[in-house]
Each structure stands twice: as structure tokens, then as C-alpha cells.
C-alpha positions in Angstrom: 38.3 29.4 -106.3 37.5 26.1 -108.1 38.9 24.1 -105.1 36.8 26.1 -102.7 33.7 25.4 -104.8 34.5 21.7 -104.9 35.0 21.6 -101.1 31.7 23.4 -100.6 29.9 20.9 -102.9 31.5 18.0 -101.1 30.4 19.5 -97.7 26.8 19.9 -99.1 26.8 16.3 -100.3 28.0 15.1 -97.0 25.3 17.1 -95.1 22.6 15.7 -97.5 23.9 12.1 -96.9 23.9 12.7 -93.1 20.3 14.0 -93.3 19.3 11.0 -95.3 20.9 8.6 -92.9 19.2 10.3 -90.0 15.9 10.1 -91.7 16.3 6.4 -92.3 17.2 5.9 -88.6 14.2 7.9 -87.6 11.9 5.8 -89.9 13.3 2.6 -88.3 12.9 4.0 -84.8 9.2 4.8 -85.4 8.4 1.5 -87.1 8.6 -0.7 -84.0 6.4 1.5 -81.8 3.7 1.5 -84.5 3.8 -2.2 -84.9 3.8 -2.7 -81.1 0.7 -0.4 -80.9 -1.1 -2.5 -83.5 -0.1 -5.7 -81.8 -1.5 -4.4 -78.5 -4.8 -3.7 -80.3 -5.2 -7.4 -80.8 -5.4 -8.2 -77.1 -5.9 -5.0 -75.1 -8.9 -2.8 -74.6 -9.5 0.5 -72.8 -12.8 0.0 -71.1 -12.9 3.0 -68.8 -12.8 6.7 -69.7 -9.3 8.0 -68.8 -10.9 11.2 -67.7 -14.1 10.5 -65.7 -13.7 6.7 -65.4 -17.1 6.0 -66.8 -17.7 2.6 -68.5 -20.5 4.1 -70.7 -18.5 4.1 -73.9 -19.3 4.0 -77.6 -17.1 2.9 -80.5 -17.3 5.7 -83.1 -14.6 4.6 -85.5 -11.7 2.3 -86.1 -8.1 3.1 -87.2 -6.0 0.6 -89.1 -8.9 -1.9 -88.7 -7.7 -2.8 -85.2 -7.5 0.3 -83.1 -10.9 1.4 -81.8 -11.8 5.0 -81.2 -14.2 5.3 -78.3 -16.3 8.2 -77.0 -17.3 8.5 -73.4 -21.1 9.1 -73.1 -20.6 10.9 -69.8 -17.9 13.5 -70.4 -17.7 13.2 -74.2 -13.9 12.5 -74.3 -12.6 10.5 -77.2 -9.6 8.1 -76.9 -7.9 5.1 -78.5 -8.6 1.6 -77.4 -6.1 0.4 -76.4 -4.1 3.4 -75.1 -0.6 2.7 -76.2 2.0 1.8 -73.6 5.4 0.7 -74.8 7.2 -2.0 -72.9 10.5 -1.8 -74.8 11.4 1.9 -75.3 11.6 4.9 -73.0 11.8 7.5 -75.7 9.2 6.6 -78.3 7.6 10.1 -78.1 10.9 11.7 -79.2 11.3 9.2 -82.0 7.8 9.9 -83.4 8.3 13.7 -83.1 11.7 13.7 -84.7 10.0 12.3 -87.8 7.3 14.9 -87.7 8.8 18.2 -86.8 11.1 20.3 -84.5 9.0 20.1 -81.3 11.4 17.8 -79.7 14.4 18.1 -82.0 16.7 20.8 -80.8 18.6 23.1 -83.1 22.4 23.2 -83.4 24.3 26.2 -82.2 24.4 28.0 -85.5 20.7 27.5 -86.1 19.8 28.6 -82.6 22.0 31.7 -83.0 20.1 32.7 -86.2 16.7 32.0 -84.5 17.6 34.3 -81.7 18.9 37.0 -84.0 15.6 36.9 -85.9 13.5 36.6 -82.7 12.4 33.2 -84.2 10.6 35.0 -87.1 10.5 32.8 -90.2 10.8 29.6 -88.1 8.1 27.2 -87.2 8.6 27.9 -83.5 7.7 31.6 -83.9 5.0 32.4 -81.3 4.6 36.1 -81.8 0.9 35.8 -82.7 0.2 34.0 -79.4 2.2 36.5 -77.4 0.4 39.5 -79.0 -3.0 37.8 -78.2 -2.0 37.4 -74.6 -0.9 41.0 -74.4 -4.2 42.1 -75.7 -6.1 40.3 -72.9 -3.8 40.6 -70.0 -1.8 43.4 -68.4 -0.3 41.0 -65.8 3.0 39.3 -66.4 3.2 35.9 -64.8 3.0 33.0 -67.4 3.1 29.3 -66.7 3.5 27.0 -69.7 2.6 23.3 -69.4 4.8 21.3 -71.8 7.6 23.7 -72.6 9.7 21.3 -74.8 13.0 23.2 -75.3 11.7 26.6 -74.2 11.1 28.5 -77.4 7.7 30.0 -76.3 9.1 30.9 -72.9 12.1 32.6 -74.4 10.0 34.7 -76.8 7.5 35.6 -74.0 10.3 36.5 -71.7 11.8 38.9 -74.4 8.4 40.6 -74.5 8.5 41.4 -70.8 6.7 38.4 -69.2 7.9 36.5 -66.2 7.8 32.9 -67.4 8.2 29.4 -66.0 7.5 26.1 -67.7 6.9 22.5 -66.8 8.5 19.9 -69.0 9.1 16.2 -68.0 11.6 15.4 -70.8 15.1 15.9 -69.3 17.0 16.5 -72.6 14.7 19.2 -73.8 14.3 20.8 -70.4 18.0 21.0 -69.9 18.6 22.4 -73.4 16.2 25.3 -72.7 17.7 26.1 -69.4 21.2 26.1 -70.7 20.8 27.7 -74.2 17.8 30.0 -73.8 18.2 30.9 -70.1 14.6 30.1 -69.3 13.2 28.6 -66.2 11.8 25.1 -66.6 11.0 22.6 -63.9 10.1 18.9 -64.2 6.8 18.8 -62.2 4.0 20.9 -60.8 5.5 20.2 -57.3 8.4 22.4 -58.1 6.1 25.4 -58.6 5.7 25.8 -54.8 2.0 26.6 -55.0 2.7 29.7 -57.0 -0.4 31.1 -58.9 -0.1 32.7 -62.3 -2.0 35.3 -64.4 -1.8 33.2 -67.6 -1.5 29.4 -68.1 -0.6 28.4 -71.7 -0.4 24.9 -73.1 -0.1 23.9 -76.8 -0.4 20.4 -78.2 0.3 18.8 -74.9 -2.9 17.7 -73.3 -3.6 15.1 -76.0 -0.7 13.1 -74.6 -2.0 12.9 -71.0 -4.4 10.2 -69.8 -4.6 11.6 -66.2 -6.6 14.6 -67.3 -8.5 15.0 -64.1 -5.3 15.5 -62.2 -3.9 17.8 -64.8 -6.9 20.1 -64.8 -6.9 20.1 -61.0 -3.3 21.2 -61.0 -4.0 23.9 -63.5 -6.7 25.3 -61.2 -4.4 24.9 -58.2 -1.9 27.3 -59.9 -4.7 29.7 -61.0 -6.3 32.7 -59.2 -9.6 34.3 -59.9 -9.2 35.9 -63.3 -6.3 33.7 -64.6 -6.6 33.1 -68.3 -6.2 29.4 -69.4 -5.2 29.2 -73.0 -5.3 25.8 -74.7 -4.3 24.5 -78.1 -4.9 20.9 -79.0 -5.6 19.0 -82.3 -9.3 19.2 -83.1 -10.8 15.7 -83.0 -14.4 16.8 -83.8 -15.5 13.5 -85.4 -19.0 14.6 -85.9 -17.9 17.8 -87.8 -15.0 16.3 -89.8 -15.7 12.6 -90.1 -12.9 10.1 -90.9 -10.4 12.9 -91.8 -10.2 13.7 -88.1 -8.6 10.3 -87.5 -5.2 11.7 -88.3 -5.4 13.7 -85.0 -5.6 10.6 -82.8 -3.4 7.5 -82.4 -0.4 6.1 -80.5 1.2 9.4 -79.5 -2.1 11.3 -79.4 -4.3 8.8 -77.5 -6.8 11.5 -76.5 -9.1 13.3 -78.9 -10.6 16.6 -77.9 -13.4 18.7 -79.4 -15.1 21.9 -78.3 -17.9 20.1 -76.6 -15.6 18.3 -74.2 -14.1 21.5 -73.0 -17.4 23.3 -72.8 -18.9 20.5 -70.7 -15.9 19.8 -68.4 -13.7 22.8 -67.8 -16.3 24.5 -65.5 -16.0 21.5 -63.2 -12.4 22.5 -62.6 -13.2 26.2 -62.0 -12.7 27.5 -65.6 -15.6 29.3 -67.3 -16.2 32.1 -69.8 -14.9 29.7 -72.4 -14.3 31.2 -75.9 -13.2 29.3 -79.0 -11.2 30.8 -81.9 -10.3 29.7 -85.4 -7.0 31.6 -85.5 -4.8 33.8 -83.3 -5.7 36.8 -85.4 -9.3 36.4 -84.1 -8.3 36.7 -80.5 -9.9 38.3 -78.5 -12.5 40.0 -80.7 -14.0 37.2 -82.8 -14.9 34.2 -80.6 -16.9 31.2 -82.0 -19.3 28.8 -80.4 -16.9 26.0 -81.4 -13.7 25.5 -83.3 -14.3 24.9 -87.0 -10.7 24.5 -88.1 -9.6 20.8 -88.4 -6.0 21.4 -87.3 -6.6 22.9 -83.8 -9.0 23.8 -81.1 -7.9 27.2 -79.7 -9.7 28.1 -76.5 -9.4 30.7 -73.8 -11.1 30.3 -70.5 -11.1 32.2 -67.2 -10.7 30.9 -63.7 -13.9 31.9 -61.8 -13.3 29.9 -58.7 -10.5 28.1 -57.0 -11.1 24.4 -56.0 
């Protein structure tokens, strides 16, 4: 018994050491992109809005003394200047996210087995509240997810009877979901074959895209009249939250959204009847004029015309 206990303690110590080594590697892997971003801020500048291409911009804040945060006077989008582009690494998003959570880090076989057994309850990737909200609004079953990572939302929605498909550009995460969760994930909109969906869901993805006009046009292309567009993004409402909102924008989140941006621009892409919510428990009965929670903008819009 004593030997077994010693072996267990040695195993725990080894696991802790491995976790510490991994954390140190992650910290080193994120240091270079951050320094590269600050270096770029010395000589690069974003002088056009990445959404509407307007040059009518206003500097509303600075981050780390060097990175300017600009707001477009036309469409009201906020963004970093410069917008970070790495010249040395192809996987800096994964490196950042590994240090911040499990969005891109994939569970080992034992952990994944426990997740499935508990239907993800108790884990940070439990999406039961979102799925209940979708069920309360829609009787139709086709869901498209933009930015599926390794498929945890698709898996849970599929278990609840939805027909699901996702778009994810990262090969490793996409392949993990296909193999281990038996979900359908493609690498581009082109692979959807002009299919239209009843629900389009995207969570903490749009803030990474700088080609927003193309993204919103694609979302409309895969919508039909009545399709529900459900968006979650970090809430960069600088006028409401001030400097504390700066944590929601930077190298990996070059785009900053607030409620006003969506209210002003989504109708241009065929999405109206826009409602904002402070939590998923508020959906669909307690909409707000704007999101007042610093962590996220939660909005639900409806496709009213196809472009």
C-alpha cells in the first residue's frame, strides 16, 4: 500500500512538473509575438477602417503607449493601429490561446471521455444555456457555426437533435472534432455548397477577422428569411467602460465591437430585429437596448432579406 501511495505521489509530481514546463514553454511562445506587435507599432499604422474602408478615423485610446485604438467615424468600428500581422510564426493564435484557456487546446482521451459522459457539464465548454436559448426561439434544426474550434458546441447541439455543421480554418482543431466528436466541420464557406441555415451561431470569433464585410456577406448568403443570427463577442464599449475595456482589444483581438456598431451595420447585410442581452438566461424574454456587461456582447438578429 505504501509503495502504491509513493508511486501515486511520484506520478502527481511528474504531472505537475510537466504542466509547469508546458506553461513556461507557452509563456515563451507568447512573448515573441507580443514584442513583435509592439515593434510594429513603431513604424506601421492602420489608416483605413478594415470594415468600410473609410479614412475618417479618430484615435480614442492607446495601449502600451504605442498601440493606437482607432474608431471609424462612419461605421463606428474600433480597431488597433497597427493590426498585427506576424512575419515569423504561423500559429501565434494557438500560442496565445493556450496560455488563456481551452478554446484551442484539445483534451486528452481520458478528459474527453469524462466530458462526454457528463455532456460537458461542469466544464468551461458547456454550452447548454446557449442551446436552450436557441430551442426557445427556433423549432427548425439546421445550425451553422462559424469558428467551431474542436467542435464542442456542435457536439452538444447535435446531441440535442440539431443538424449541425461548422466552419473552422485551423486544421488541427477541425480534424480533432471530426475524428473524436464525430461532427461535421469544413475549412471554408465554399464547402457549404450554398446551403442555407435556420440558425447561424458564432462565439468570440468575429473579433479576429479584418475582412468583416466579406464575413457578413457570407453569413447572409447562407441565411434565409427568418434565419436567426446569434453573435457573441467581447464588449469593447469604450464610452461605457473606459480604459478597462482595453483588455478586450489587442494583437489577437484587433477588432473592438460594441452594440452601436451592430445596430448601425447589420441591417446593411440583411439582418434586422436586433436584440441585445446581458446573459443567456435573459434570452429571449428580456432584451436590452445595448449590452451592459463588459465581458460580452450577446445579440440575436433576424435575416429579413437576402442580398
